[in-house]
C-alpha positions as CSV (number, residue, x, y, z in Angstrom):
1,X,0.6,10.8,7.8
2,X,-2.3,8.2,8.9
3,X,-1.1,4.9,9.7
4,X,-3.4,2.0,8.3
5,X,-5.4,1.2,11.2
6,X,-6.3,4.7,11.9
7,X,-7.3,5.3,8.3
8,X,-9.4,2.1,8.2
9,X,-11.2,3.1,11.1
10,X,-11.9,6.5,9.6
11,X,-13.1,5.1,6.5
12,X,-15.4,2.9,8.5
13,X,-16.8,5.6,10.5
14,X,-17.4,7.5,7.3
15,X,-19.3,4.8,5.7
16,X,-21.4,4.3,9.0
17,X,-22.2,8.3,9.0
18,X,-22.9,8.2,5.1
19,X,-25.6,5.4,5.5
20,X,-27.0,7.0,8.5
21,X,-27.4,10.3,6.6
22,X,-29.1,8.6,3.5
23,X,-31.4,6.4,5.9
24,X,-32.5,9.4,7.6
25,X,-33.7,11.2,4.7
26,X,-35.9,8.0,3.9
27,X,-37.4,8.3,7.6
28,X,-37.6,12.1,8.4
29,X,-38.2,15.3,6.6
30,X,-34.8,17.1,5.6
31,X,-34.8,19.4,8.4
32,X,-35.5,17.1,11.1
33,X,-33.1,17.0,14.1
34,X,-31.9,13.5,13.4
35,X,-31.3,14.2,9.9
36,X,-29.3,17.6,10.6
37,X,-27.3,15.8,13.0
38,X,-26.6,13.0,10.9
39,X,-25.2,15.6,8.1
40,X,-22.9,17.2,10.8
41,X,-21.4,14.1,11.6
42,X,-20.9,13.3,8.1
43,X,-19.1,16.4,7.4
44,X,-17.0,16.1,10.3
45,X,-15.9,12.8,9.1
46,X,-15.0,14.1,6.0
47,X,-13.2,17.2,7.1
48,X,-10.7,14.6,9.2
49,X,-9.9,12.7,6.0
50,X,-9.6,15.8,3.8
51,X,-6.8,16.9,6.1
52,X,-4.5,14.4,4.4
53,X,-6.4,13.5,1.1
54,X,-7.5,15.9,-1.5
55,X,-10.4,13.6,-2.3
56,X,-12.3,10.5,-0.6
57,X,-13.9,8.0,-2.8
58,X,-16.6,5.7,-1.9
59,X,-16.8,3.1,-4.4
60,X,-18.6,-0.4,-5.2
61,X,-16.9,-3.5,-6.4
62,X,-19.2,-6.2,-6.8
63,X,-20.6,-6.9,-3.3
64,X,-17.8,-5.0,-1.6
65,X,-17.5,-1.3,-0.6
66,X,-14.1,0.5,-1.0
67,X,-12.9,3.5,0.3
68,X,-9.8,4.8,-1.7
69,X,-8.2,1.6,-2.1
70,X,-9.2,-0.1,1.3
71,X,-11.7,-3.0,0.9
72,X,-14.3,-2.6,4.0
73,X,-15.8,-5.6,5.8
74,X,-19.6,-5.8,5.5
75,X,-20.1,-5.9,9.4
76,X,-23.4,-4.6,9.7
77,X,-26.9,-4.3,8.3
78,X,-26.5,-0.7,7.6
79,X,-23.4,-1.6,5.3
80,X,-25.6,-4.4,3.5
81,X,-28.4,-1.6,2.9
82,X,-26.1,0.7,1.4
83,X,-24.6,-1.6,-0.8
84,X,-27.9,-2.7,-2.0
85,X,-28.8,0.9,-2.6
86,X,-25.7,1.9,-4.4
87,X,-26.2,-1.2,-6.5
88,X,-29.9,-0.6,-7.4
89,X,-28.9,3.1,-8.7
90,X,-25.9,1.4,-10.6
91,X,-23.8,3.7,-8.9
92,X,-20.0,2.7,-8.8
93,X,-18.4,5.5,-7.0
94,X,-18.9,8.8,-5.2
95,X,-16.0,11.4,-5.0
96,X,-16.0,13.8,-2.6
97,X,-13.2,16.6,-2.8
98,X,-11.7,18.8,-0.6
99,X,-14.0,21.8,-0.2
100,X,-17.2,20.0,-0.3
101,X,-19.7,22.0,1.9
102,X,-22.3,21.0,4.2
103,X,-25.0,22.4,2.0
104,X,-23.7,20.2,-0.9
105,X,-24.0,17.3,1.4
106,X,-27.4,18.3,2.4
107,X,-28.5,18.7,-1.3
108,X,-26.8,15.4,-2.1
109,X,-28.5,13.2,0.5
110,X,-31.7,15.0,0.0
111,X,-31.7,14.2,-3.7
112,X,-30.5,10.6,-3.2
113,X,-33.9,9.5,-2.5
114,X,-35.5,11.2,-5.2
115,X,-33.0,9.6,-7.6
116,X,-34.2,6.2,-6.4
117,X,-37.8,7.2,-7.3
118,X,-36.9,8.5,-10.4
119,X,-35.2,5.4,-11.6
120,X,-38.5,3.5,-11.0
121,X,-39.9,5.8,-13.6
122,X,-37.0,5.3,-16.1
123,X,-35.7,8.9,-15.8
124,X,-32.3,7.6,-14.2
125,X,-29.9,9.7,-16.6
126,X,-31.4,13.1,-15.7
127,X,-31.8,11.9,-12.0
128,X,-28.0,11.1,-12.0
129,X,-27.0,14.4,-13.1
130,X,-29.2,16.0,-10.1
131,X,-26.9,14.0,-7.7
132,X,-23.5,16.2,-8.6
133,X,-22.3,19.2,-7.6
134,X,-18.9,21.2,-7.8
135,X,-17.2,18.8,-5.2
136,X,-19.4,15.7,-5.1
137,X,-19.1,13.6,-8.5
138,X,-21.0,10.4,-9.1
139,X,-19.4,7.4,-11.2
140,X,-22.3,5.6,-12.9
141,X,-22.8,2.1,-13.6
142,X,-20.1,-0.3,-13.3
143,X,-18.6,-2.2,-16.2
144,X,-19.0,-5.8,-14.8
145,X,-22.7,-5.0,-14.4
146,X,-23.5,-3.8,-17.8
147,X,-24.6,-5.7,-20.7
148,X,-21.7,-6.3,-23.4
149,X,-23.4,-3.9,-25.8
150,X,-23.6,-1.2,-23.3
151,X,-19.9,-1.6,-22.2
152,X,-18.6,-1.1,-25.7
153,X,-20.6,2.2,-26.4
154,X,-18.7,5.2,-27.6
155,X,-20.5,7.4,-25.2
156,X,-19.6,5.3,-22.2
157,X,-16.1,4.9,-23.1
158,X,-15.6,8.5,-23.6
159,X,-17.2,9.3,-20.3
160,X,-14.7,7.0,-18.4
161,X,-11.9,8.3,-20.3
162,X,-12.9,12.0,-19.3
163,X,-13.4,11.1,-15.8
164,X,-10.0,9.5,-15.8
165,X,-8.4,12.5,-17.1
166,X,-10.1,14.8,-14.6
167,X,-8.9,12.6,-11.8
168,X,-5.3,12.6,-13.4
169,X,-5.7,16.5,-13.1
170,X,-6.7,16.5,-9.5
171,X,-4.0,14.1,-8.5
172,X,-1.5,16.2,-10.3
173,X,-2.8,19.6,-8.5
174,X,-3.0,17.8,-5.1
175,X,0.8,16.8,-5.8
176,X,2.1,20.3,-6.6
177,X,0.1,22.0,-3.8
178,X,1.2,19.3,-1.0
179,X,4.0,17.5,-2.9
180,X,1.9,14.3,-2.2
181,X,-0.6,12.8,-4.8
182,X,-3.8,11.7,-3.6
183,X,-3.8,7.8,-3.5
184,X,-7.6,7.5,-2.9
185,X,-8.8,8.9,-6.1
186,X,-5.9,7.3,-8.1
187,X,-6.9,3.7,-6.9
188,X,-10.4,4.1,-7.5
189,X,-9.8,5.3,-11.3
190,X,-7.3,2.6,-12.0
191,X,-10.0,0.1,-10.8
192,X,-12.4,1.2,-13.2
193,X,-9.6,1.3,-16.0
194,X,-8.4,-2.2,-15.1
195,X,-11.9,-3.4,-15.2
196,X,-12.5,-1.8,-18.9
197,X,-9.0,-3.2,-20.0
198,X,-10.2,-6.7,-19.1
199,X,-13.6,-6.4,-20.7
200,X,-13.5,-4.1,-23.4
201,X,-9.9,-3.1,-24.2
202,X,-10.6,-2.0,-27.6
203,X,-12.8,1.1,-27.2
204,X,-10.1,2.5,-24.3
205,X,-7.2,1.6,-26.6
206,X,-9.1,3.6,-29.3
207,X,-9.6,6.7,-27.2
208,X,-5.9,6.8,-26.4
209,X,-5.2,7.5,-30.0
210,X,-7.6,10.6,-30.2
211,X,-6.0,14.1,-30.6
212,X,-8.9,16.3,-29.8
213,X,-7.7,16.6,-26.2
214,X,-5.9,19.4,-25.3
215,X,-4.0,19.0,-22.0
216,X,-1.2,16.8,-22.9
217,X,0.1,16.2,-19.4
218,X,-3.1,14.7,-18.0
219,X,-4.1,12.5,-21.2
220,X,-0.6,11.5,-21.3
221,X,-0.9,10.0,-17.8
222,X,-4.0,8.4,-18.6
223,X,-3.1,7.0,-22.0
224,X,0.5,5.4,-20.5
225,X,-1.7,3.7,-17.6
226,X,-4.1,2.4,-20.0
227,X,-1.4,1.2,-22.6
228,X,0.7,-0.2,-19.8
229,X,-2.1,-2.2,-18.4
230,X,-3.1,-3.4,-21.7
231,X,0.5,-4.9,-22.4
232,X,0.3,-6.3,-19.0
233,X,-2.9,-7.8,-19.5
234,X,-1.6,-9.3,-22.7
235,X,1.1,-11.0,-20.5
236,X,-1.4,-12.7,-18.3
237,X,-1.0,-10.1,-15.5
238,X,-4.4,-9.4,-13.8
239,X,-6.1,-8.6,-10.6
240,X,-4.2,-6.5,-7.9
241,X,-1.0,-6.6,-9.8
242,X,-2.6,-5.2,-12.8
243,X,-3.7,-2.2,-11.1
244,X,-0.4,-1.7,-9.5
245,X,1.2,-1.7,-12.9
246,X,-1.6,0.8,-14.0
247,X,-1.1,3.0,-10.9
248,X,2.7,2.9,-11.3
249,X,2.4,4.0,-14.9
250,X,-0.1,6.6,-14.2
251,X,2.4,8.2,-11.8
252,X,5.5,7.7,-13.7
253,X,6.0,11.4,-14.4
254,X,4.5,12.8,-11.3
255,X,7.9,14.3,-10.4
256,X,7.4,16.9,-13.1
257,X,5.4,18.8,-10.4
258,X,8.7,20.0,-9.3
259,X,9.9,21.0,-12.5
260,X,9.9,25.0,-13.1
261,X,6.6,25.7,-15.1
262,X,8.7,27.7,-17.9
263,X,10.5,24.4,-18.8
264,X,7.5,22.1,-18.2
265,X,5.3,24.3,-20.5
266,X,7.8,25.7,-22.8
267,X,6.3,25.4,-26.3
268,X,9.7,25.1,-28.1
269,X,12.4,22.5,-27.9
270,X,14.4,22.4,-24.6
271,X,18.1,23.6,-24.5
272,X,20.5,21.3,-23.2
273,X,20.5,23.2,-19.8
274,X,16.8,22.9,-19.7
275,X,16.5,19.2,-20.5
276,X,19.3,18.5,-17.6
277,X,16.6,20.1,-15.1
278,X,13.6,18.3,-16.9
279,X,15.9,14.9,-16.1
280,X,15.5,15.5,-12.4
281,X,11.7,14.5,-12.6
282,X,12.8,10.9,-12.3
283,X,14.2,11.5,-9.1
284,X,11.9,13.9,-7.9
285,X,8.9,11.3,-8.6
286,X,10.6,8.5,-6.8
287,X,11.1,10.6,-3.8
288,X,7.5,12.0,-3.8
289,X,6.0,8.3,-4.2
290,X,8.3,6.7,-1.5
291,X,6.9,9.5,0.9
292,X,3.1,8.8,0.0
293,X,1.0,6.4,1.9
294,X,-0.9,3.6,0.3
295,X,1.3,3.9,-2.8
296,X,2.5,0.5,-3.7
297,X,6.5,0.1,-4.0
298,X,6.2,-0.6,-7.7
299,X,5.2,3.0,-8.3
300,X,8.6,4.9,-7.1
301,X,10.7,2.1,-8.8
302,X,8.8,3.1,-12.4
303,X,9.2,6.6,-11.7
304,X,12.8,6.4,-11.2
305,X,13.5,3.7,-14.1
306,X,11.2,4.6,-16.9
307,X,13.7,6.7,-18.9
308,X,16.4,4.0,-18.4
309,X,17.1,1.8,-21.4
310,X,18.5,-1.8,-21.5
311,X,21.8,-1.0,-23.1
312,X,22.6,1.7,-20.1
313,X,21.4,4.8,-22.0
314,X,18.7,7.1,-20.9
315,X,18.7,8.8,-17.3
316,X,19.3,9.2,-14.4
317,X,22.8,9.6,-15.9
318,X,25.2,7.2,-14.6
319,X,22.8,4.8,-13.5
320,X,23.0,1.2,-14.9
321,X,20.5,-1.6,-14.0
322,X,21.5,-5.4,-15.1
323,X,17.8,-5.8,-15.6
324,X,14.8,-3.4,-15.6
325,X,11.4,-4.0,-13.7
326,X,8.9,-5.5,-16.2
327,X,6.4,-2.7,-15.0
328,X,9.3,-0.1,-15.9
329,X,9.9,-1.8,-19.5
330,X,6.2,-1.7,-20.3
331,X,5.8,1.7,-19.0
332,X,8.8,3.0,-21.1
333,X,7.2,1.6,-24.2
334,X,3.8,3.1,-23.6
335,X,5.6,6.5,-22.7
336,X,7.7,6.7,-25.9
337,X,4.8,5.6,-28.0
338,X,2.1,7.9,-26.7
339,X,4.7,10.9,-26.7
340,X,5.5,10.4,-30.4
341,X,2.1,10.2,-31.5
342,X,1.0,13.4,-29.5
343,X,1.0,16.5,-31.5
344,X,2.7,19.5,-29.7
345,X,3.8,22.9,-30.5
346,X,7.4,21.8,-31.1
347,X,6.7,18.3,-32.2
348,X,4.5,17.0,-35.3
349,X,2.7,13.6,-34.3
350,X,4.1,10.6,-36.0
351,X,2.1,7.8,-37.4
352,X,2.1,4.5,-35.6
353,X,4.4,2.6,-38.2
354,X,7.3,5.2,-37.8
355,X,6.7,5.0,-33.9
356,X,7.1,1.4,-34.1
357,X,10.2,1.5,-36.2
358,X,11.9,3.7,-33.5
359,X,11.1,1.3,-30.9
360,X,12.4,-1.5,-32.7
361,X,15.7,0.0,-33.6
362,X,19.1,-0.9,-32.3
363,X,18.3,-4.5,-32.5
364,X,16.8,-4.5,-28.9
365,X,19.7,-2.7,-27.5
366,X,17.3,0.1,-25.9
367,X,13.9,-2.0,-25.4
368,X,13.3,-5.6,-25.2
369,X,12.0,-6.7,-28.7
370,X,10.0,-9.7,-27.4
371,X,7.9,-6.9,-25.6
372,X,8.1,-4.7,-28.5
373,X,6.6,-7.6,-30.9
374,X,3.9,-8.2,-28.5
375,X,3.3,-4.4,-28.3
376,X,3.0,-4.5,-32.2
377,X,0.6,-7.6,-32.1
378,X,-1.3,-5.7,-29.3
379,X,-2.0,-2.5,-31.2
380,X,-1.3,-3.4,-34.8
381,X,0.7,-1.1,-37.3
382,X,-2.7,0.7,-37.8
383,X,-4.4,0.5,-34.1
384,X,-8.2,0.1,-33.6
385,X,-10.2,3.2,-34.1
386,X,-7.8,4.6,-36.9
387,X,-9.0,5.6,-40.1
388,X,-7.0,4.1,-43.1
389,X,-6.7,4.1,-46.7
390,X,-6.8,0.8,-48.3
391,X,-4.9,-0.7,-51.4
392,X,-8.2,-0.1,-53.2
393,X,-8.3,3.8,-52.2
394,X,-11.3,3.0,-50.2
395,X,-11.5,4.4,-46.7
396,X,-12.2,2.5,-43.8
397,X,-11.8,2.3,-40.0
398,X,-10.0,-0.4,-38.1
399,X,-12.1,-2.5,-35.9
400,X,-9.9,-5.5,-35.0
401,X,-6.0,-5.8,-35.3
402,X,-4.8,-9.2,-36.7
403,X,-1.7,-10.4,-34.8
404,X,-0.2,-12.3,-37.6
405,X,-0.2,-9.8,-40.2
406,X,-0.8,-6.1,-38.7
407,X,-0.9,-4.6,-42.3
408,X,-4.3,-6.8,-42.7
409,X,-6.6,-5.9,-39.8
410,X,-10.4,-6.2,-39.8
411,X,-11.9,-3.0,-41.1
412,X,-15.4,-1.4,-41.8
413,X,-15.2,0.4,-45.1
414,X,-17.0,3.8,-44.9
415,X,-16.0,5.4,-48.2
416,X,-15.8,4.2,-51.9
417,X,-12.7,4.4,-53.9
418,X,-14.2,7.7,-55.7
419,X,-14.7,9.3,-52.2
420,X,-18.4,8.8,-51.9
421,X,-19.8,7.9,-48.5
422,X,-21.2,4.4,-48.5
423,X,-24.8,4.1,-47.4
424,X,-24.2,0.7,-45.8
425,X,-20.8,0.4,-44.4
426,X,-18.9,-3.0,-45.3
427,X,-17.0,-5.1,-42.8
428,X,-14.0,-7.1,-44.3
429,X,-11.3,-9.3,-42.6
430,X,-8.4,-8.2,-44.8
431,X,-6.4,-11.2,-43.8
432,X,-8.9,-13.5,-45.5
433,X,-8.8,-11.4,-48.9
434,X,-6.9,-12.8,-52.0
435,X,-4.2,-10.1,-52.5
436,X,-4.5,-11.1,-56.3
437,X,-8.0,-10.2,-56.4
438,X,-9.5,-6.3,-57.3
439,X,-10.9,-6.2,-53.7
440,X,-9.2,-4.6,-50.7
441,X,-6.6,-6.6,-48.9
442,X,-4.4,-4.6,-47.0
443,X,-3.8,-1.1,-45.4
444,X,-1.7,1.1,-47.3
445,X,-1.8,4.6,-45.1
446,X,-3.4,6.1,-42.0
447,X,-5.7,9.0,-42.3
448,X,-7.0,12.0,-40.1
449,X,-10.6,11.3,-39.3
450,X,-11.3,15.0,-39.0
451,X,-10.6,15.5,-42.8
452,X,-13.8,13.0,-43.6
453,X,-16.1,14.3,-40.7
454,X,-16.4,11.1,-38.9
455,X,-15.9,9.7,-35.4
456,X,-14.1,6.5,-35.9
457,X,-14.9,5.3,-32.2
458,X,-18.6,5.2,-33.0
459,X,-17.7,2.4,-35.2
460,X,-15.5,0.4,-32.7
């Protein structure tokens, strides 16, 4: 395990070599000895880092370069030049995974200058795709530099979510192979999600509710992280602490990498004996995270506690806490909520109304009801992006939750009462409608978007 000072020096060396390799392609031909030497040095720097990290992420946050979760001081003109070039191209992060070859690096730096020139011609999307390869991925435009209308674009939100699920998969696989999750890629992914939670929460929240994603394990990791950060943001938590909450929630189930696959992937309900084995994941997760560098102390706490309840029930068996950590309670709520609304072979998905009833039961003995009330206000009985039937039999998509009355959100009506598709959708604030009037005033039931052939996220 590398100590912090050594890691910082290696990260600094990587950035300098990366900048030199890119700069060399501007000045010389691609087979010039200086370019070849710079690429060899860059490859050597990556090999050292990949010995301990499955992925190395170079990120740009504002005017600051970040490698993994480590902010890097802008100590030279070359660093400033690298920042300028990345910002001009709208690149947020570059992920280099273990296994990247010298040929991939050569192709990447060779095309970098081509991309800069193509951006000037307006062909940036096509050019961006050319940079990527099997082990090099490029994260496009940063959220805090986009126009508000761009940041809410459904395709952009989907891409961010999809990338987050891919990173979650990589974190899981690195933990399963080495029993150590890769913290650098996790930190970079959480940074992006935290920005989105702060600036455009609705689109990401809507994505967590989609049923089209097949891999429950990885989507569940991302969903719980998003839902935990959304709750924390609603409580006024922001900045580094918000990211710690998100990272802890992302890693809450990491101990399951030690659970036998025949139990973890069993399509039917677990037996009591199998469930006892499954319950060990909270202890295994805490141990894995305690032994992982660059993981905040909050993460193993949440991994250990997230199945404990306020009344002393839950597991690990026999463990009683006089008070649970706030991050644990938020993660526990998100974990139960997302698990219940996810359809698996042995479990039918439940609508939000039933899930929230489960969370509210027992008069607060299992979950803090103040936090549950805030969770209901955050999501609504019918969350943003859900397709719903109104009391007039019209069909609409939920656009915005109305906290004082979760049954009366803002909606966009897509289908008339007779089932015909409206040529011009109609936006209605249900909380302003007169319940005695013959117009829509409340939601009566959730619907499946697939039955109507619409993509609700496109309307959010």
